[in-house]
N, C-alpha and C positions, 0 to 999 in steps of 0.2 A: 725541122719545124716548118709548118706552113708559112709561106711568104706573107700571108695576110693575117698572121696570128694577132691576137689582141695586144701582145707586148710590142710587136713591131708597129702596129697601127698607132698605139699610143705614143711611141717614140717619134714617129713621122709627124703626128699631130703637134707634138711639142716643138719639133724643128720648124714646122710651118708657122706656128704661132710666133716663135722667136724671129723668124724672117719678116713677118708682118710688123712686129713691134720695132725691129731695127729700121725698117723702111719708114715706119711712122715717126720715129725719132728724127730722122733726117728731114722729112717733110715738115713736121711741126716746128723744128728749129728755124725754118724759113717762113712758113706760112701761118704759124701759130696752131694751137690745138683746135681752135674752131675751124681752121682750114683743113683739118685732117678729115677727109671724107672717105667713106667706104669705096665709092666709085674711083677716086684717084688712086687709092692703094691697090684696088683690084687691077686697074689698068697698068700701073707701074710694075706689078708683080706677075702680070699675065694670069690672073686668077679671075674667077667669077665673083660678082658681088656677094652671092650667097656663100661662096667659099670663105671669103673674108669675114662676113657677118657671123658665120657659124662658129667662129672661134671666140667671139666676144658678145654677141647678142645685141648690143646697143652701141651707139656712138660714144656715149659716156663711158661705158666699160672699156672701149678702145682707148679713149683719152687717158683713163686711169692706168691702164696697162702700159701705155706709152710713157707716162710720168714715172712709173716704177722702173721701167726699163732704162730710162734716161738716168735715174738715180744710180742704178747699178753701173752704168757706163762711166758716170762721173766719179764714182768711188774707185773704179778700176784705174782711171787715168790720174786721179789726184790724190786719193788716200793711199792706195796700195803701194805706189812707189815710195812713199814716206813711212809706211807702217813699221818698218824694221828699225827706224832711227830711235835714238834715246827719247823717251817721253819728255815733253817740255819744249824748251826753245829749239833744240836741234830738230825735233820732229816738226815743230811749227814752221821753221824756216824751210824744211824740205817740202812740207805741204804747200807753202806759199810759192815756192819755185815750181812745183808740179802744176799748180793752179795757173801760173803765168804761161807755162809751156802748153797746157791744155787749151788755153784761149788762142795761143799762137799757132798751134799745129793740128788741132783735132777737127779740121774742117771736113774730113772724110766721114766722120760720124755726126758732127754738128755743123753742117755747112752754113747755118745762119747765126753761128756764134753761140754764146752761152744759152743753153736750153732753158735754164731756170730763170734767167733774166727775161727772156721772151715770155715765158709762162706767167711770171709774177706780174709783169706789166699788163698782160692780157686779162688776168683774172683778179687783180687786186681790188677792183671795185664791184666784184660779183659775189654771189653766195652759192653754196652748193658743194657737192662732194669733190669736184675738180679743184675749186678754189681752196677747199680745206686740205686737200692732198698737197697742193703746191706749198701752202703755208707750213704744213707738218714737215715735209721734206727739207724745206729751207731752215726750219728751226732745229732739226736734227743736226744739220751742218754747222749752224751757229754754236750749238752746244758743244759740239766736238772741238771747234776752235777754242771756245772758252775754257774747256777742260785742259787743253795744252797750255794755254796762257796761265791758268792757275798753277799748273805743275811747274812752269818756268819761274813763277814768282816764288813758290815754295822752295825751289832749289837754288834761288838766288841769282838766276840768269836774267830776270827782269826785276826792276825796282819794286820794293815792297808796297808802294802806293799805287801800283798799276791797277787800273780798273778794267777787269776782263771784258765786261760788257761794252765799255767805251772803245776798247781796242778792237773788239769784234766789229762794232759799228763802223769804225774807220777802215778796217780791212775790207768789209763788204763794199763800202763806198769806193775804195780804190779799184776793186775788181769790176764794179759797174762801169767806172770811168774807162778802165782798160778795154772792156768789151766794146764800148762805144767808139773808142779811138781806133780799134781794129776794124770793126764792122762798118761804122758809118763814115769814117774819115780815111780808112786804109793807111793809117799813120805808121810808117816803118820804124819809128823810134818809140812806139808805144811800150813794147816790152822793156826797153832800157829805162824809160821813165818810170814804169811800174816798179822795177827792181830798185831804182834809186829811192822811190817813196817808201818801199818796204824797209830799206836800211834805216831810214829816219824813224819810221813807226816802231820798229823793234828796238831802237835805242842804242846807246853806246855800249850796252851790255851784250848786244848781239854779236 
């Protein structure tokens, strides 16, 4: 087969696009999505600006692709390690542990800490497709957590009067605090404190 066949060309284009998105995730976790520029990516990846732009067309398309790529990485690091656990409280606890570990150790992928914390703060007061995508992806995660909580209530692993939306609210607050303790204060006890708080939130049934 010709080395420059359409099939090989398409595969190479996909690999290049993935490489751009992965670097974009790292840069945006530190500098924000607005700090994600074609020029910076091109320089970091030793590509031409036209080469980077050719894969996305606009800066907004690049931002959206970076968001979706970050969601895939987050799912790989936090959801997938827990996916095989029993639905409900066992899986919720496994998710929460993977979530703490992600914030403690994933600085090779997200050197600026939780990508979605950075993006939500950056875009919460704006309008448009990027803001809408940040909100949509965040809601998908919250609904996944709520589903596990409801299953835990149904199975008797959490008290029957547990309010899933309230517990999700408190879990999100805990992880926002954990991210700040790690990123802003470099607190070596942050993970321990987060796990202690999780044990209280999930209650005596956990």
